[in-house]
C-alpha positions, 0 to 999 in steps of 0.5 A: 874274766878271772885269773888263770894260775900258770902252775899247780901248787898241789899235784904233779902234772902226771895227774892232769885229766886227758882232754881229748874226747873227755865229756868235761872238754867245754869246761877245760876250754873255758877254764884255759881262757879264765872263763867258768863254763858249766852244763845246763839242760838245753831244754829247760835250763836246769843246772846239771852236774858236770858229767850228767847226761839226762836232765832230772827236771825234764828228762832231756839229754840235750846238754848245753855248756855255757859261761857262768859267774865265777862265784859261789859259797862253801857248801862243805870243806875238809883238810886232807892230811894224806900225802902221796909222795911224787904226786902231791907237792905239799907235805902239809894238809890241803883243802878240799872244797865243795862249792855251790856256784851262783848258777846252782852247780856244785863243784869239788875243787881245792884252792888256787893258791897254797893253803893249809886251811879250809874256808868255813861253810857259807864263806864266799869264794871266787872261782879262779883256775889252776893249771895242771900240765896244760889243763886248767881246772876251777879252784877257789880263791878265798877272800881275806874275810873268810873264816877258816878251819885249821889243821889240828896238830 
């Protein structure tokens, strides 16, 4: 089980996803308990994209959400310099990271803690969680040994 951050450092609570009836409800439920739950094909166990409903490998529509290891590597990363006043709490650039999990999933996220730098491609990350309103979402927890790219003035 990984840590759940109790308040969000980046965005306003009004940007929290609506959980009721959402296809990603199993992800949110797992995240609320500190467990990364991701979709797999119910027939062949191929990792599925978060909102994918048909398996690319076997064409099954059976989706099974199950706990996975909360680890991965940075596939790509960028620093966002645009700030939406009233919606984004920070005035500095913030990272958006594409993480490839050890289970084979790809998830776009930011960091669990405030950061004005983005990790280098290939850096290992642990997936923690951040909370917007009452909804927990995956967020990268960077190791102290991760190399970073910094914002240019």
